[in-house]
N, C-alpha and C positions, 0 to 999 in steps of 0.2 A: 284819557283816564287820569283822574286826579291822584295825588299821593295818598289820600285817605281811602281810596276805593280799591277793593280786592278785584282780581280778575273775574270772579263769579258775579260780583256786583256790576262790573262793567259790561259783562255779557247781557245781564238783565236790562241795563240801561240802553245798550245799543239794540238788543233784540235780534233774534235769529230771523224773524219775518222781514226786518229791514235789510239784513244781510242778504237774504234770498232775493229780495226785490232789487237790491243794488247789483248783485251778480247777474241776474237775468237781464237787467237793463243794460249793463256793460256789454253783455254778449249781443244784445239787440243793436247797440250802437256800432259795435265792430262789424256786424253783418251789413247794416245799411250804409255805413260810411265807406266801406271797402267792397262794393258789389263786384268789382272785377275779380277780386280774389275768390269770392263765393262762386261766381260763375265759372272761374277757372277750375275750381275743384270739381264742379259738376261735369265740365267738359272733359277733364282728365279721366274721371270715372267712366264716362261714356266711351271715351277713346279706347281704354283698355278692354271694355266689354266688346266694342266693335271689333277689335283685333281678335279677341277670343271667339266671337260668334262667326265672323266671316272667315277667319283662318280655320276654325273648326269645320265649317261647311266645306271648304276646299279639301281638307285632309280626311275627314271622316264621313261627310255627307249625312246619310240617313241615321247613322249612329248618334250624331249630335242632335238631330231633330227629336229622336226618341227620349233623350234625357234633357231636353232644353228647359222644361219647366223647373226641374231640380237645379240646373245650373243658374237660372235666373234667381231663384230663391237663395241659393248659396252665395251668389255674388251680392245680393241685397244685404244679407247678414254680414258678409265680409266688409262692405263699405261702412256699415254701422259699427262693427267691431273696431275697424281701423280708426274711425273718428273717436270712439270711446277711449281707446288705448292712447292715442296721440294727445287727446285732450288733457290728460294728466301727466304722462311721462314727458312730453315735449314742453308743457307749461312749466313744470318744475325745473326742467333743464334750462329753460329761458330765464327763470328767476335766479337760478344759480349763476348763470353767465352774466346777467345784468347787475348782480350784486344786491338784489332787492329781497332775497329770501329772508334775511334777518328781520326786515320790517314786518313781513307777514307773521313770522313766529312771535313777534312782540305784541301783536294785536290781542285784544281780550279773548278772541275766539280761538287763537292758535292757527297755524298754517294748515293742518290736516283738514279741519272742517271747511275752511275756505277753499282749499284745493278740491275737496269732494263736491262742493256746490258748484264750483267753476266747471268741473268735469261733467256734472249733471246738466248744466246749462248748455255745454257744448254738445252733449248727447242729444238734447232736444233739437238744437240746430242741425246736427248731423242727420237726425231722423227726418227732418223736413227735406233736406237736400237728397237724402237717400230715397225718399218717396218719389221725388221728382225723377231721379235716375231710374227707379223702378218703372214709373209710367212710360218713360221714353223707351226703355228696354222692351216693354210689352208692345208698344206701338211698332217698334223697329222689327220685332220678330213675329208679330201677329199672334202672340200667345195670350191666352186668358188664364187667370188664376182665380181661386176662390178667396176673395179678400174680405174676410170678416174683420172689421176694424178692432173690436174689443180683443178678439183672440190674437190677432197679429201684434197689436201693441203690447199686450201683457207678456206674450212669449218672447218677443224680440227684446223687450226691456229687461226681463229677467236674464235672458241670454247674455246681454252685453254687460250686466253687472259684474259677472266674473272677470270680464276684460278690464273693467275699471279697477278691480283688485290687482290685476297684473300691472296696470299702469301705476298704481300706488307703489307696488314693490319695486318697479323699475325706477320710479322717481326717487325712492329712498336710496337705492344704489347710486343714483346720479349724485345725490347730496354727498355721499361718502367719497366716491371715486371720480366725480366731475366728468371728464371727457370720455364717455362710453357710448356716444351716439351711434356708432356703427353696430354695436351689439344690440342696442335697443331697436334699431331699424331692422336687424335680422329677425328679431323675435316676431315682428308683425307678419312675416311670411309664414310663420308656423301656424297662423290662424287657418290657413287653407287646408292642411291635413286635418286639423281639429274639426273644421266644419264638415268635411267629407268623411269623417271617421265612421267605420261600419259598426255602429252601436247595436244593431240588431243581431249581427253575427258574433260580436264581442261585447256583451252587456257591461263588462267592467269599464269600458271606455266612457260610460255615461258620467263618470266622476271627473272627467277632464273638462276644462272650460270650453264652452261653445258646443261641444259634441252632442250632448243630450238636447240642448235648446235647438240646435240645427235640425235634429231629427223630428222634434215636435213641430217646428216651423214648416218643415217640408210637408208633414201630414196636414197641417192647418191650411196652407196656401195652395197645395197641389190637390190633396184629396178632399178638402172642404171640411175637415174635422173641426168642430167647435170646442171652445175652451172647456165647457162642462161635459164634453164627451170623452175627454182624457181621463184615465184612471187617477185615483187619489195618489197612488204610488208614483206615477209619472210626474204629476204636478209637485208632489213633495220633494222628489229628487231634483227637479228643476230649481225649486226655491232653495233647497239645501246647498246645491252647488253654487248658485248665484251668490248667496250671502256668505257662504263659507270662504270663497275666494276673495270676496270684497273685504271681509273681516280680516282674513289672513294678510292681504296686501296692506291694509290699514295698519295692522300691528307691525309689519316689517318696516313701513315708512316711519312710524313713530320711533321704533328702535333705532333705525339708521340716523334719524334726525338727532336723537339724544346722544348717540355715540359721536356724531360729528361735532356736537357742542362740547362734549367732554374732551375730544381730541383737539379742539380749537380750530377746526377746518371748515366750519359752517359757512363763513364768508369768503373762503378761498376759492379760486378758480384756476 
């Protein structure tokens, strides 16, 4: 950016399409240059599902078989959510640790849009790996699901948007307080009760992240309900929860970043 250019002019010069292309290409390079890491993530996901499946068969037998489809869908959404949450919270934590956070903030775009696009790119990658995990789980258990691509992609994407918002909020807290990795890791285990929340018995739980999306995804993948067969209220609630948490997390991150700059601790670790 030249001395005579304003940040707005620099953004127009650089262009968000170029930024999106660069972020996606960066994620692609990381994926193909470090295949062992990508394969390791898939293996770990399958390992934990194997423990859950075979251990559950030993302990509960038929009870597990009766709820197996729901467990597979819930585990699929959990792996997606985990990738979405870690894509932002861990990435921001790494930038803080490496001392490169200030460089991102000084770019014409600002760090929050860059972090959001990087998180979205990682969600795309996580979606691909989660689909692979889902396919192996179905083969392993001999289970079949009603997989309508449009319905599954739309509902799963809107479901994890709320988790991106949580990742932004966690990232903002990391900017302020630095070493809080243990608390951030604890939060990801709260996704499990959110995904399994009894939203039909307790409708107010629909406003929690993942809860309503998980219920709709269960109906889509297990019962075969298509996107256009859900009521307008159900879809509107899903959209409102998704963008509500995303916007809220974005605001928290912006506030935390500005406060860190005022306190002079932005570059500290």
